[in-house]
C-alpha positions in Angstrom: -102.2 29.4 34.4 -99.3 29.0 37.0 -100.1 30.5 40.7 -97.1 31.3 43.0 -96.3 31.7 46.5 -93.8 33.9 46.6 -95.4 36.7 48.3 -96.2 34.2 51.5 -92.6 32.4 51.5 -91.3 36.0 51.6 -93.3 36.8 54.3 -92.2 33.5 56.2 -88.7 34.1 55.7 -88.9 37.8 56.7 -87.4 39.0 53.3 -88.5 42.0 50.9 -88.9 41.9 47.0 -85.2 43.5 46.9 -83.8 40.6 49.3 -85.2 38.0 47.0 -84.1 39.9 43.6 -80.7 40.1 44.6 -80.6 36.3 45.6 -81.9 34.9 42.5 -80.5 37.6 40.1 -83.1 39.6 38.7 -84.7 43.0 39.8 -87.2 44.0 42.1 -89.6 44.5 39.5 -89.6 41.0 38.2 -90.3 39.4 41.8 -93.2 41.7 41.8 -94.6 41.1 38.4 -94.3 37.4 39.4 -96.2 37.7 42.8 -99.0 39.6 40.8 -99.2 37.1 38.2 -98.3 39.3 35.3 -96.0 36.6 33.6 -94.3 33.1 34.3 -91.0 32.5 35.5 -88.5 30.8 33.4 -87.7 27.4 34.7 -84.3 28.4 35.8 -85.9 31.6 37.7 -88.3 29.2 39.6 -85.8 26.9 40.6 -83.7 29.5 42.1 -86.7 31.1 43.9 -87.8 27.7 45.3 -83.6 27.2 46.2 -83.7 30.4 47.9 -86.8 29.3 50.5 -85.2 25.6 50.7 -88.1 24.2 48.8 -89.2 22.4 46.1 -90.6 24.3 42.7 -93.8 22.5 43.2 -94.4 24.1 46.7 -93.4 27.7 45.6 -95.4 27.2 42.0 -98.6 25.3 41.2 -100.1 25.1 37.6 -104.1 25.2 38.0 -106.1 24.8 35.1 -107.6 28.0 33.4 -111.6 27.6 33.1 -111.8 30.5 30.5 -111.1 28.3 27.7 
């Protein structure tokens, strides 16, 4: 499972979902769904999101062990 800190970083940068979507070339709904954990981003999208915040991918996205298995 991949956890993310997109919402936290957006707050730090006073950025709306629409702003991040425009910068990364996706729809606002995509950003919302990522924040809710509904799906995992492609490597390119993860890289673009991290780049928008000026940080590494690892600072925004973290792989956590799924304990339900």
